[in-house]
C-alpha positions as CSV (number, residue, x, y, z in Angstrom):
1,X,96.0,100.2,69.3
2,X,97.6,98.7,72.3
3,X,95.0,101.1,74.2
4,X,92.3,99.1,72.9
5,X,93.6,95.8,73.0
6,X,94.5,97.0,76.6
7,X,91.3,97.7,77.8
8,X,89.7,94.3,75.9
9,X,91.9,92.4,78.3
10,X,90.8,94.3,80.8
11,X,87.6,93.9,80.9
12,X,88.0,90.1,81.1
13,X,88.9,90.9,84.3
14,X,86.3,92.7,85.9
15,X,85.5,91.8,89.3
16,X,89.5,91.3,90.2
17,X,91.5,93.2,93.1
18,X,93.9,95.1,91.4
19,X,96.5,97.7,91.7
20,X,97.0,100.1,89.5
21,X,99.9,102.5,89.5
22,X,99.6,106.5,87.5
23,X,102.7,109.4,87.4
24,X,101.4,110.4,91.2
25,X,99.0,107.5,92.6
26,X,98.8,103.7,93.6
27,X,95.0,102.7,93.1
28,X,94.0,99.6,95.4
29,X,90.7,98.3,94.1
30,X,88.0,96.1,92.9
31,X,87.7,96.3,88.6
32,X,84.2,97.4,88.2
33,X,84.4,98.4,84.7
34,X,86.2,99.3,82.1
35,X,85.4,101.2,78.2
36,X,88.0,102.1,75.5
37,X,89.1,105.5,77.4
38,X,88.2,104.9,81.3
39,X,88.4,102.3,83.7
40,X,86.6,102.6,87.1
41,X,87.8,100.9,90.1
42,X,85.6,100.4,93.4
43,X,88.1,101.4,96.8
44,X,86.5,98.9,98.5
45,X,85.8,100.6,102.4
46,X,87.0,98.2,105.0
47,X,84.8,99.9,107.8
48,X,81.4,101.9,108.1
49,X,81.2,104.9,105.5
50,X,80.6,104.9,101.4
51,X,83.0,102.5,98.7
52,X,84.8,105.7,96.8
53,X,84.7,105.4,92.8
54,X,87.8,105.6,90.9
55,X,88.1,106.6,87.0
56,X,91.7,106.3,86.0
57,X,91.9,107.5,82.6
58,X,93.0,104.5,80.8
59,X,96.2,106.7,78.8
60,X,97.6,107.1,82.4
61,X,98.0,103.7,83.7
62,X,101.5,103.1,83.8
63,X,101.2,99.6,85.0
64,X,98.5,97.0,86.3
65,X,99.1,94.3,88.9
66,X,96.8,91.5,90.3
67,X,97.6,90.2,93.1
68,X,97.1,87.4,94.6
69,X,94.2,86.4,97.5
70,X,96.0,84.9,100.4
C-alpha cells in the first residue's frame, strides 16, 4: 500500500530534479516517468552525447530528495 501512495506522490512531481538513493547508487537527474512499479530518471548530460535513462524499481528506493534550484 505504501508503494502505491509513494508512486502517486512522485507522479505529481514529474519534471522535477531529483536525487534518488538505492542500496548501491545515488542517481541525480530529471524525474521523467512514474508507474506503480518503476521510476524513470534521465541523467542530463551538459556536454555532447546522449542523456542516460535509468529505470529504478519503486521497491529499491531508499529515499528521494528534491534539491532546491540555485
